[in-house]
N, C-alpha and C positions, 0 to 999 in steps of 0.2 A: 693122477698117476703119470709119471714121467716116462716117455718112451725112449728107449735107447737106440742110437744109431751106431752100433758097434763098428761098422765098416769105416767110418770116418772120424768120429768125434770121441769115442770112448777111449780111455787109457786103461791098459791092463796093468795092475799092480801085483807083483809077485813078492810075497813076504817069505824070505828064506830063513830068517832068524827072528824069534820073538822071545827074549829072555828078560825077566825082571822089568818089563815095561819098555825095553829097548827093541826097536824094530830095525831090520835092514833087509834090503832086497833090490828089486829092479822095477823100472817103469818101461812099458812098451806101448806102442800105438802105431796105427796105420799111417799117421802123419808125422812119424819120426823116422830118422835114418838108421838109428841104432838104439839099443836099450840104454837107459840112463840109470846108473846105480844110485842107491841112497844108503846112508849109514845110520840114520836115526830119524825120528819123526819130524824134526826140524828140517833136516835135509830133504825128506820126502816132500814137505810142503813147499820149500824153496824151489826144488826141481820142478814140481808141477806148475808153480806160478811162472817160472821162467819158460817152460814149454808153452803154456797158454799165451804168454806175451809174445813169444816168437811166432806162434801159429796165428796170432791175432784173432783168436776165437776161443771162447767168447771175449769180447772186448771188455777191458777193465773200465769201470766208471770213474775211477780216480787216476790221476797222473802219478806215475811212480817217481820217487825221489831217491837219490843216492847221497851218501855222506862221504864218498871217496871217489877220486878220479881213476882208481884202479879199473882196468878193463874188466868187464863182466865175462865170465867163462861162457863160451858159446854152448848152446844146447843143441841136441841132435834133431831139430825140427826139419821136416822136409817141405820143400816148396809145393809139392803136389802129391797126390796118392801114388802116382807112378814112381816118384822118387823115394817114397816111404817104404817101410818094412812090408814084406808080403803078408797078406792076410793069414796064410797058413802058419807062418812063424809066430805071429801074434797069438793066434788061437791055440797053438801048441804050447805056449809058455805057461808054466805052472811053478809056483813057489813051493819050497819044501814044507812050509807051515800053512800058508793060505794064499789064495788067489782071488782077486775081485776086479770087476770092471768099474771104473769111476767115470761118471758123466758129470762134468761141470756145465750147467746150463746157463748161469749168469754169474757175474762178478759185481754185485751191488754192495754198497755200504762197506767197502774195503774188505770184503770177504767173499766166500763162494756159496752158491746154492746149486744143488744137484741131487744125485742119487748114487748109491753104491749097490751093485749087484754081486753078491757073494758066489754066484754061479752054482748054488746048491739047490736050486729049485724053489726057494722060498720067495723069490721076487725081490725087486729093488726096494731099498729103504731110502727115503728122502732125507736131506739135511739142509739146514738154512744158514749154516756158517761153518767155517773151517774148525772152530772149536767143537761144534756138534759132531763133525766128521771124526775128529780125534777121539771124542768120547765113544762113538760107535766102534771105532777100531779097538780102543782099549777094552770095551765090554766084550767084544767078540774074541779078542786074542789073549786076554788075561785069564789065567787059570782061576777057577772059582772054588 
């Protein structure tokens, strides 16, 4: 079982819209200066990857490559917890559709390993890849 350190490492993801498989919302965390919006699942994954890179934790095991010399948009990562969002603001954030805490423990094999806690009392669910995380999100947020 993975233990969560909500105070420093977990990201809170607030899903504000989930229609026909399209998600949008916000990402917040104690090690961020402000929330980061996302407009779809791809945007969510890219934002989280950029946040993890900027925070340098957990370290990626592969070196990132770019195909363009265009500058990368800065992400709202904080240098320290004192520079980050207040704990109360992060804890108070909720999405209109769903809210969960995401803990990325490692970034091995060019993907993520960690857990999702849906904050509904059922406990965290582990995942071994970003694809598995996407499948968990789809199963949880798609109408059956």
